[in-house]
C-alpha positions, 0 to 999 in steps of 0.5 A: 715367658713369651718374650724369651721362650724360657731362655731368660735372654733375648737378642736385640739388634741395634743399628750403628754406623758400621751396620747392624749389631746383635746383642744378647741381653737379659729378658726384660719381661721375666727379668732372666727367670725364663717364665712369668706368672699369670698372677703376681703377688700383691705385696712384692709384685713378683720380685720375691721381696718387700721393704721393711725394717727390723730390730736385730740384736748384735753381739758386741765383742769386748775390746771393740774400738769406736769406728770398727764395723761388725758384719752380721751374716744373712741380716742385710738386704734380701736377695732378689728372686729367692737369692740369699740375703746380704750381710748387715754391716754395723759401725760401732760408736763408743760413747765417752765415759764421764770418769774414764778415758780410753787410750787403746786398751788402757783406761786412764782416770784421775784420783785426788789425794790430800797433801798428807796422803802424798807426803806420808803415803796411804791406801786409796780406793780407785774406781775401775771398770771392774769395780773398786780396787785398793791401791797403795800410794807410796810416800813422797808421791808427786802431783801428776804421778801415774800409777798402773793397776795391771789387767784392769783395762779394756780386753784386747779384741779376740784375746784373753789379755787386757790393758791396764788401768792408769791412775793419775794422782792429783794432790789437792792443795787446801785453799783455807788452813786452820791455825794449827795447819798453818803453823805445821806448814810454817814449821815445815817451811822453816825446816827447809821441807 
């Protein structure tokens, strides 16, 4: 470089109220490289990098929560003059599900059962993130009771264990009754049930 003679730095003299101050700064001609080229690249202008966009596949780990950030080494902005590229930081936003609600590592869902199922007990199929699972409904189940299906929730980040699937049972009360059904309920009412 003709300005810094290969040093990459130049001295600048500045006048101040106490006198002349000499300061060593990066050479503005070669940007600290110590050399210049007679021809510059028409794409990068000698900077060694160009602007562009790329789609990069990112592996999302099981159990990640909304708002957490994933770092992908070497996929960020290119370094100047051949320096290594920075890291890409991707913030994850988890879409809500129409049936399941996430509470930390537990999954919560609602299942509707009939009055007879709640009173007498039954086995019902529950949809989980792993597929359908059969769950026992004990007799005398009250509307709003929550039952747990172990290890069917969200995996803990970086671990093998998982949260649970919590099932809230809602007893569906019929709006219209047949004569027979009405008579059965009236008999139950008379017997104090």
